[in-house]
N, C-alpha and C positions, 0 to 999 in steps of 0.2 A: 504494500499499499504506500502511495506517495505521501510526501510530508504535507501536501495541500489536502489530500483525502483524510489524513489522520487529524489535521487541524480542523477541517470541515466537521468531521464526527465529533470531535471534542465540543466545538462551538455549539453544534445543534443540541448536545446534551445539556448545555448551559444556558438555553434560551429561557429568559426570565430572570438570570441572575443579576443581582444588584451589587455592583462594584463598590468598595469603600470608597468614600469621598476623596476629592483631591485636597491638597494643602489650600490654605486661604491664600489669596492674593488681594492686595489693597488697591484700589483704584483711585490713586492719589491725583491731586491736581497736576503735577508735573507730567505724569503719565498721559492723563487727558490732554494736556496741552502739546505732547509730542505726537499724540496720535493726530490731533486736530492739524498740526503742521504736516505730518506724512500724508493725510488723506484729503487735506484742504477742506475738512469740515470744522469751520471756525465759527459756527452758529453761537451766538451769545450764550446760550444756556449751557454751553460746554466750557468756554474760555473767559468769560466775564462774571467774576463771583459777585460784584456790586450790583450789576443789572440782573443777573440770574435770582439774587436774593429777593428782589421785588416782585418774583413770579410765585405762583402757587407751589413751584418746586422749592422754594426757600433756599435755592443756591444752585451751585453748577452740578451738572450730572454727567456721567460718563457716556459717551456715544454708545448706541446699541451695537454698532459694528466693533467697537473696542471691546466691549462685553463678550460678544460672540467670538472675537478673535483670541480670547483666553481660553477658548475650549481645547485648542491644540496644546497649550501648556497643561491644562488639567487632564487631558487624556494621557500624557507622559506619566503622570502619578498612578493612573488607574488601569489603563488598558496596554497591557505588555505584550510584546512581540510574541507570537506563537513560534514553537519549535519549527525550524525549517523557512520561517518567514523571512524575506530579506528586505521587504520594503512596505509601507502602508502609503495610499495615496488618497487625499481628501476627495471624495466622489460627489459630495453635495449634500444638500440639506432638504427635507421635506417638511412641511407644516412648521416653519419657523415662526414663532410669536414672541415678541418684546411685551412682557406683561407688567413689569414695574421698573421705574427709572432707578439707577444706580447713583446715589448721591456722592460726590467727590469725598474721598476719605473712607468709603464703605469698603469692606472686605467681601469678597465673593469667592465661591468654591464651585466645582463641578461635581455633578452626580451622573452616573451612567448606568443604564440597564440594557443588557443585551436582549434584542427583540427578534433578530432574524439572522441567518447566515445562508448564503446561497452561492453554489458554485457558479462562477462566471465562464471558466474554461478550465484547462487541465491545470493551470498555474495560477489561478485567482479565485478569491473568495470575496463576494461582496457582504460586508458586516453592516448590520443596522443596530444602532444603540439609541435609546431614548436618552437625550441630553436635557438635564435641568441645571440651569446655574442659579445657586441660592445666594441671597444677600444675608449677610449676618444679621440677626435680630428682626429680620423681615418675615412676614407671613406669606408673601407672593414671590414666586421666583422672578429673577430679572428676566429670564427667557426660558422657552422650552423649544425642543426641535427634535426631529428624528435626523440622526447624523449618518451619512453613509461613507464607508471607508473601503477602498479596494485594497485588499491584502495580497500580496504578491510573492510568490514561491518560484523557485526553480522549476522549470519544465522537466517532467519526467523523461 
């Protein structure tokens, strides 16, 4: 049995598995500002604390796409490479929703639940996980999504 076949069988047995959460990351104002510079998303609710304080948000918030981009970092803590896997490629997202703003200075972390694993060809598995990014002290997650990753193995 190939490494891909063994990994696929192992993943299918784990469907529904909830991984331990990732470490916390602080979405501080310097990080938000650097993301704004990189993406040219400099809307005042992200980069102007004085003006943002006058809104119902009460201060600046992280860009939704900044919060989403942290999913990669969170996955390194939670989703380990499988035996024989030599690479994972971001394949996309389904049903992405931004549910709560992340205030500057808030801590966030990722939660992952394995929901599906499908053979793509003789050297690849499409893994689907439910992603939830939690805000410390919050009742509503910052975002939820179904995240797809293509796991690549050597060809048999």
